[in-house]
N, C-alpha and C positions, 0 to 999 in steps of 0.2 A: 504494500500500500504506500502510496505517495502522500506525503503530508504537505499541504501548502500553508504557509504562514503569510498572512496579509500584513503588510507594513502599516502600522498605525500612522495616520497622517495627523500631524499636530498643526492646527491652524492658529497662528499667532494673530492677536487682534491688530487691526490696522487703524491708524489714526484717520478719522473722517476727513474728507476733503473740505476745503473752505466752502462754506455755505451749507454744509450738511451738519445737522445738530442732533445730539441725543434727544430722545423724547423726554418730555417733562412729566414723568410718571407720577410725581407727587403733586402736580398741579401748582407748583410754586409761582409760576408766572401766568397762570391761566387768566386771572382778572385783567392783566395788562394786555394779553393776547385778545381777549374779548373786546376790550376797549378799542384796540386797533382795528379789529374786524368790523365793529360798529361804525367807526369813522370811515372805513372804506365803503361800507354800504350806503352811508349818508352822502358820500362824495363821489358817486359814480365810479367806484373802484379806482380812483386816482391816488396812488401812493404819495405823490408830491404834496397832497393836501393833508396827509396824516403823518408827517415826519416826526412831530413831537411824540405822538403815540408809539410809533415804531421805535424811536430812540429809547423811550422808557422801557419798552419790551426787551430790546437788545441789552440794555443796561441790567435789567433783572436777570437775564440769562447769563450774562458775563459774571455778575456778582455771585451767582450760584453754581458756577463752573459747568453750565449747560452748553457753553460755547467758549471758545478761546477768546481771551481779551484782545481787542484790536483798538487802534486809534480810530476816532470817528471818521477821519478823512478816508481811511482804508475801507470803511463801510459805506462811503458815498455821502457822508454828511459834511457839507462845507459851510463855513460861516457866511459866505456871500449868498448861498442858496437859502439859508435860514432867514437872512434879512429880507430877501425877496418874498418869502412865504408869509412872514409876519406883517409886511407892509400892506 
């Protein structure tokens, strides 16, 4: 009789690519996510109108290690854009 042994494959965890986030299983940022989604629905799904809400949501995720910390400019938030939106 021949015996075959199957090599066990070890799958090492891979760091998520930028823009891919772990799920918020504990719902730590759920309230801010809902606030952002409500803003989108009120503003014809235009993210530019909801930058403050999305920024709060990202800040929550970064504070709780649900995403890597980034500079705001790296995430597309620029001071000039913020001024235009609030004016």
